[in-house]
Every structure is written in structure tokens, then in C-alpha cells.
C-alpha positions as CSV (number, residue, x, y, z in Angstrom):
1,M,302.2,11.5,138.4
2,R,300.6,12.5,141.6
3,R,303.1,15.3,142.3
4,G,303.5,16.3,138.6
5,R,307.2,16.1,138.9
6,V,310.0,14.6,136.8
7,H,311.2,11.2,138.2
8,R,314.7,10.2,137.3
9,I,316.5,6.9,138.0
10,E,320.3,6.6,137.5
11,G,320.6,2.8,137.7
12,P,319.2,-0.5,139.0
13,N,320.2,0.3,142.6
14,A,318.3,3.6,142.8
15,A,314.9,3.8,144.4
16,P,312.0,4.1,144.2
17,T,311.6,2.6,140.7
18,C,308.5,2.6,138.6
19,R,306.3,-0.5,138.7
20,H,305.9,-0.5,134.9
21,L,309.5,-1.5,134.5
22,S,311.6,-4.6,135.4
23,V,314.3,-3.6,137.9
24,S,316.7,-6.2,136.4
25,E,316.6,-4.4,133.1
26,L,317.2,-0.9,134.4
27,A,320.2,1.1,133.3
28,G,318.7,4.5,134.0
29,Y,315.5,6.2,132.9
30,I,313.4,9.3,133.3
31,C,309.6,9.7,133.5
32,I,308.0,13.1,132.8
33,P,304.3,13.5,133.5
34,L,302.2,14.8,130.5
35,I,300.0,17.4,132.2
36,A,297.8,19.9,130.3
37,Q,295.0,22.1,131.7
38,G,295.4,20.4,135.1
39,E,294.8,16.9,133.8
40,A,297.3,14.1,133.8
41,L,297.3,12.5,130.3
42,G,300.2,10.1,130.5
43,I,304.0,9.9,130.9
44,L,306.9,10.5,128.5
45,H,309.3,7.7,129.4
46,L,313.0,7.7,128.2
47,E,315.4,4.9,129.0
48,R,319.2,4.7,128.8
49,Q,320.5,1.6,127.1
50,K,323.0,-0.6,129.0
51,L,325.7,0.1,126.4
52,E,325.2,3.8,126.8
53,S,325.4,3.4,130.6
54,A,328.7,1.6,130.4
55,S,330.3,4.1,128.0
56,S,329.0,7.2,129.9
57,G,331.5,6.8,132.8
58,G,328.7,7.3,135.4
59,D,327.5,10.6,134.1
60,E,324.0,11.5,135.2
61,F,321.3,10.5,132.7
62,L,319.6,13.4,130.9
63,A,321.1,16.0,133.2
64,G,321.0,19.8,132.7
65,S,320.1,21.0,129.2
66,K,319.0,17.5,128.0
67,Q,316.5,17.2,130.8
68,R,315.1,20.6,130.1
69,L,314.7,19.6,126.4
70,A,312.9,16.5,127.5
71,V,310.6,18.5,129.7
72,A,309.9,20.9,126.9
73,V,309.0,18.1,124.5
74,A,306.7,16.6,127.2
75,E,304.9,19.9,127.6
76,H,304.4,20.1,123.8
77,V,303.2,16.5,123.6
78,A,300.8,17.1,126.5
79,L,299.3,20.2,124.9
80,S,298.9,18.4,121.6
81,L,297.1,15.5,123.3
82,A,294.8,17.9,125.2
83,N,293.9,19.6,121.9
84,L,293.2,16.3,120.2
85,K,291.0,15.2,123.2
86,L,289.2,18.5,123.1
87,R,288.6,18.2,119.4
88,E,287.2,14.7,119.8
89,T,285.0,15.9,122.7
90,L,283.6,18.7,120.6
91,R,283.0,16.4,117.6
92,S,281.2,13.9,119.8
93,Q,279.0,16.7,121.2
94,A,278.2,17.9,117.7
95,I,277.0,14.4,116.5
96,R,275.8,12.7,119.7
97,D,272.6,13.2,121.8
98,P,273.8,14.1,125.3
99,L,271.1,12.2,127.1
100,T,271.2,8.8,125.3
101,G,274.6,8.8,123.8
102,L,273.2,7.8,120.4
103,F,273.7,9.9,117.3
104,N,271.6,13.0,116.9
105,R,269.1,13.7,114.2
106,R,271.3,15.9,112.0
107,Y,274.1,13.3,111.9
108,M,271.5,10.5,111.1
109,E,270.0,12.4,108.2
110,E,273.4,13.2,106.7
111,S,274.5,9.6,107.1
112,L,271.2,8.3,105.6
113,E,271.8,10.2,102.4
114,R,275.4,8.9,102.2
115,E,274.3,5.3,102.8
116,I,271.6,5.6,100.2
117,R,274.1,6.8,97.6
118,R,276.3,3.9,98.6
119,A,273.5,1.4,98.4
120,A,272.4,2.7,94.9
121,R,276.0,2.4,93.6
122,S,276.4,-1.2,94.9
123,Q,272.7,-2.1,94.2
124,R,272.2,-3.2,97.7
125,P,269.2,-2.7,100.1
126,L,269.0,-0.5,103.1
127,G,266.4,-0.6,105.9
128,V,265.1,2.1,108.2
129,I,263.3,1.6,111.6
130,M,261.4,4.4,113.4
131,I,260.7,3.8,117.1
132,D,258.4,5.6,119.4
133,L,257.8,4.9,123.1
134,D,254.1,4.2,123.9
135,L,252.4,6.5,126.4
136,F,255.6,8.3,127.2
137,K,253.8,11.6,128.1
138,R,251.7,9.7,130.6
139,F,254.8,8.1,132.0
140,N,256.4,11.5,132.4
141,D,253.4,13.0,134.0
142,S,253.0,10.1,136.4
143,F,256.6,9.6,137.5
144,G,258.4,12.9,136.7
145,H,260.9,14.1,134.1
146,A,263.8,12.4,135.9
147,A,262.1,9.0,135.5
148,G,261.4,9.9,131.8
149,D,265.1,10.8,131.3
150,A,266.1,7.5,132.9
151,L,263.7,5.6,130.5
152,L,265.2,7.4,127.5
153,R,268.8,6.6,128.7
154,E,267.8,2.9,129.2
155,L,266.3,2.7,125.8
156,G,269.4,4.4,124.3
157,S,271.7,1.8,126.0
158,F,269.5,-1.0,124.8
159,L,269.5,0.2,121.2
160,Y,273.2,0.7,121.2
161,S,273.7,-2.8,122.4
162,Q,271.5,-4.3,119.7
163,V,272.9,-2.6,116.5
164,R,275.7,-3.8,114.4
165,G,278.9,-1.8,113.9
166,E,277.7,-0.5,110.5
167,D,274.2,0.4,111.8
168,I,273.4,4.0,112.8
169,A,271.1,4.4,115.8
170,C,269.9,7.9,116.7
171,R,267.5,9.8,118.9
172,Y,265.3,11.4,116.3
173,G,263.5,13.7,118.7
174,G,261.8,13.5,122.1
175,E,260.9,9.8,122.6
176,E,261.3,8.9,119.0
177,F,264.4,7.0,117.7
178,A,265.6,5.9,114.3
179,I,267.9,3.1,113.1
180,I,269.6,2.8,109.7
181,L,270.4,-0.7,108.6
182,P,272.8,-0.9,105.6
183,E,272.4,-3.9,103.4
184,A,269.2,-5.0,105.2
185,H,266.3,-6.2,103.0
186,L,262.8,-5.1,103.9
187,L,261.9,-8.5,105.5
188,D,265.2,-8.5,107.4
189,T,264.4,-5.0,108.7
190,R,261.0,-6.0,109.8
191,H,262.4,-9.0,111.6
192,R,264.9,-6.8,113.4
193,A,262.1,-4.4,114.3
194,E,260.1,-7.2,115.9
195,Q,263.2,-8.3,117.9
196,L,263.6,-4.8,119.1
197,R,260.0,-4.6,120.1
198,E,260.3,-7.7,122.1
199,G,263.5,-6.5,123.7
200,I,262.0,-3.2,124.7
201,K,259.1,-5.0,126.4
202,R,261.6,-6.7,128.6
203,L,263.1,-3.4,129.8
204,S,262.2,-2.4,133.3
205,I,262.7,1.1,134.7
206,R,263.3,1.6,138.4
207,I,261.1,4.4,139.7
208,N,259.9,5.7,143.1
209,L,260.5,3.5,146.1
210,G,262.4,0.9,144.0
211,A,259.4,-0.2,142.0
212,T,259.8,-1.1,138.4
213,H,257.7,-0.1,135.4
214,G,257.5,-1.9,132.0
215,V,257.4,-0.1,128.7
216,T,256.4,-0.8,125.1
217,A,257.1,0.8,121.8
218,S,255.6,1.2,118.3
219,L,257.8,0.7,115.3
220,G,257.6,1.7,111.6
221,V,259.7,0.0,108.9
222,A,260.7,1.1,105.4
223,A,263.5,0.2,103.0
224,F,265.4,1.3,100.0
225,P,264.6,0.9,97.1
226,E,261.0,-0.2,97.8
227,H,259.9,3.1,99.5
228,G,261.9,5.6,97.5
229,P,265.3,6.8,96.3
230,T,265.9,9.5,99.0
231,G,266.4,9.6,102.7
232,E,263.4,12.0,103.1
233,M,261.1,9.5,101.3
234,L,262.3,6.6,103.5
235,L,261.9,8.5,106.7
236,R,258.4,9.7,105.6
237,A,257.4,6.1,104.8
238,A,258.8,4.7,108.1
239,D,257.1,7.6,110.1
240,S,253.8,6.9,108.4
241,A,254.1,3.2,109.3
242,L,254.9,4.2,112.8
243,Y,251.8,6.3,113.0
244,R,249.7,3.3,111.9
245,A,251.4,1.2,114.6
246,K,250.5,3.7,117.3
247,S,246.9,4.0,115.9
248,S,246.6,0.3,116.2
249,G,247.1,0.4,120.0
250,G,250.9,0.4,120.3
251,D,253.4,-2.4,121.0
252,C,253.3,-3.0,117.3
253,V,255.5,-3.2,114.2
254,M,254.1,-1.9,110.9
255,V,255.7,-2.0,107.5
256,A,255.1,0.9,105.0
257,P,253.0,-0.2,102.0
258,V,254.7,-0.9,98.7
259,G,252.8,-0.2,95.5
260,D,249.3,-1.5,95.8
261,D,250.1,-3.2,99.1
262,N,248.4,-1.7,102.1
263,G,251.2,-2.5,104.4
264,H,251.4,-5.2,107.1
265,G,252.5,-5.5,110.6
266,F,252.5,-7.4,113.9
267,C,250.7,-6.1,117.0
268,E,250.5,-7.5,120.5
269,R,247.3,-7.2,122.5
């Protein structure tokens, strides 16, 4: 692999042998590195069976034209793997926020409409949480953009660790984040939002000279079908609740009003 060369072993007494094989089982093999665009992606490994070894009369394993064919196959496989890896990288870049690793806003909005249609067909609920860091501009101005980016990365990692496999967490824009919770009732969504609020309060960001700085967040909650049949209506309701949470002083969860209800929430002081 290091040299990018074909490695061929004719039998158990040949050396050096590869560590991924048992010497006692060797009857001859060949390892061909899979290299594309200067990157080692793996190995094409071909073994000779013991019966084949006995009947071959000591002929070299995969000599001449057979080895050239094996090398050509390895080159094609390496190129295919490199293309697949590139395609996956481009797809990830298209749907992921590069700073936090969470989904981006476009992917979240497309997914929200799909999940709402699914929820409507199955007559199941769906929750949305909007999250905004409190006093983020002040934090940025005080400690610099590098510290601000570190804070956003830390929050992204925290949210990723807290969501279920079916949940969709995204960076909505700037210091604002959104989470889609399929099959979550309004009260369950509010409970999850309060858990997130408490978890964010426990985050500490290392800044200048090794000092740490705590953060808080405001959260707005909405749910399908209570707050509307479309993703746009849900996001608007959750964003309005988020605005009320920030207006209440931050470090707060607010639920969007339903019908004649004025909404409710929980704020720390």
C-alpha cells in the first residue's frame, strides 16, 4: 500500500506475507492497491485455492496476462470508488452546513414538507423547535469571530448528539437552528425543547487564555396539526414563539398559541 505496488505471494513459505491473512492457510495470493487521484482506497485481494495450487504444477499465480487483467480491474474499481466518494462528498456539501455539520436550511425546508405530508397521511403529529443563541452578537464582538464559530460548532455537536435518528436538525441561519421531530406531540416537543435549553446552559466554550464562557438560548415550539397544515406555517409559528422567548429575556422556551390560547412557556431568571 505504501509503495502502491502489486504484492504477490506464491505459497506459505514466501515472505513477507500480509498480516490480514493466516500463514497456515496460504496457497498463494496477490494484493493490488486501489489507488485513484493519489489516494489509497483499499486493496483488491485474490487468493489461490489449495486444490488449484496442487493441480497447477508450481506455475506462478496470476502471472503475465492474468496479472495485467487483475491490475486493470483494480484500476477500474479504484476509479469507481473514487467517483462514488466524490459524489457522496458533493451531496453532503449540498445538504450540510460546513461549520456545524448539521443540515442546511434548504434541506430542512424540503424535508419538513415531506414529513408533514407523511404525518397527514398517517394522522400523526410532528413538532418543530426553533433555537436562537442569546446575546450572540455581543459574544462575537467581545471574543472575536473565531470564538463565535467555536460556539456554533459546539452547539451543532450538542444538537446532533441529542436528536433521534429520525429527527432533522439544521442550522437555519446565523445563530439560529431548527429541529423537526416526526411523531412528536406538542407537549412532547415542548418537553424536548426544555431539555435542550437546560443542556445548552451546561455548554462551556473555551476562549482567550483558557477561560470558559457559558451560553443560553431562546426556543420557540410549534406542532402539526395545531399550528397549520404547511411547513411555512409551522416555521412562522415557531419563529413567532421564539421572538416572544427572546423578548422575555432569553433562556426561555415559548410555545406558539393555539386558537384562543395566548401561548405559554418557561423562562429562567
